[in-house]
C-alpha positions in Angstrom: -0.5 20.5 7.9 1.7 17.6 7.1 0.3 15.2 4.5 0.4 11.5 3.9 0.5 10.0 0.5 1.4 13.3 -0.9 -2.0 14.7 -0.2 -2.2 18.0 1.6 -5.4 19.5 3.0 -6.9 20.8 6.1 -8.0 17.5 7.6 -6.3 16.0 10.5 -3.6 13.5 9.7 -5.7 10.6 11.1 -8.6 11.4 8.6 -6.5 10.6 5.7 -5.8 7.1 7.0 -9.3 5.8 8.0 -11.7 8.3 6.7 -12.9 9.2 10.2 -11.3 10.7 13.3 -8.9 8.4 15.0 -7.5 10.0 18.2 -5.3 7.0 19.0 -3.6 7.3 15.6 -3.4 11.1 15.7 -1.6 10.8 19.2 0.8 8.1 17.9 1.7 10.2 14.8 2.9 12.9 17.2 5.4 10.5 18.6 6.8 9.3 15.3 9.1 11.5 13.1 8.0 12.5 9.6 10.9 10.5 8.1 9.8 7.3 10.0 6.2 7.9 9.0 7.3 8.2 5.3 9.3 5.0 5.5 6.4 3.2 7.4 4.0 4.4 4.6 6.4 3.1 1.9 6.6 -0.3 3.7 2.8 -0.5 4.0 2.4 0.1 0.3 5.1 -2.5 -0.5 3.1 -5.0 1.5 -0.1 -4.2 -0.2 1.7 -4.5 -3.6 2.9 -7.9 -2.7 -0.6 -9.1 -1.8 -2.0 -7.6 -5.0 0.7 -9.2 -7.0 -0.3 -12.5 -5.6 -4.0 -11.9 -6.4 -3.2 -10.6 -9.9 -1.1 -13.7 -10.6 -3.8 -16.0 -9.5 -6.3 -14.2 -11.7 -4.1 -14.7 -14.9 -2.9 -18.2 -14.2 -5.5 -20.0 -16.3 -5.8 -17.5 -19.0 -5.2 -19.1 -22.5 -5.1 -17.6 -26.0 -3.2 -14.8 -27.7 -2.0 -11.4 -26.5 -0.1 -10.4 -23.3 -1.9 -12.8 -21.1 -2.1 -15.7 -23.6 -0.4 -19.1 -23.2 2.4 -18.6 -25.7 6.1 -19.2 -25.3 7.7 -16.5 -23.3 4.6 -14.9 -21.8 5.3 -16.3 -18.4 8.2 -14.0 -17.6 6.5 -11.0 -19.2 3.2 -11.7 -17.4 5.0 -11.9 -14.0 6.7 -8.5 -14.7 3.4 -7.0 -15.9 1.5 -8.1 -12.9 4.3 -6.8 -10.7 4.0 -3.3 -12.2 0.2 -3.5 -12.2 0.3 -4.3 -8.4 2.8 -1.6 -7.5 0.8 1.0 -9.5 -2.6 -0.1 -7.9 -1.0 0.1 -4.4 0.6 3.5 -5.0 -2.7 5.0 -6.1 -4.7 3.8 -3.1 -5.1 0.1 -3.6 -7.8 -1.6 -1.8 -7.0 -0.2 1.7 -4.6 -2.8 3.0 -1.8 -0.4 3.2 -3.8 2.1 5.4 -4.5 -0.7 8.0 -0.9 -1.9 7.9 0.3 1.7 8.3 -1.9 2.4 11.2 -0.9 -0.8 12.9 2.8 -0.2 12.5 2.6 3.5 13.6 0.7 2.4 16.8 3.4 -0.2 17.4 6.2 2.3 16.9 4.5 4.9 19.2 4.2 2.1 21.9 7.8 1.4 21.8 8.7 5.1 21.7 6.8 5.4 25.0 
C-alpha cells in the first residue's frame, strides 16, 4: 500500500490523514498521481512550518536575558534562524495537524479539477 509521510502500513491512505475512514479523500487520492500527492504533502508541510515559525517567533519576542533566546547583540538573526529550523522540524515530524487538513483540502480541490 502506498504511504504518506514515509509511513507504510496496512491502513487505507485516508486513515493516515485524519485518523478515521474518509471515503471522500480516499476517492480523491485515486485521481491524483503519487508525484502530485508528494508535492502537495510538501506544500502542506511548508504551510504548517510557516505558521509554526510565526507562533514560535511570537513566543520568543519578549524573552530577555542570556543564552540563545536572550536579548544580546546579534541574537535577533540567530533567533530567527533557530525558530525557522524548529518550525520546519516540528512540521516534518507531524506538527499540530494543520498540514493534514491543508493536504486534504488541496487533494480534494485537485481531484475536483481533474474531474
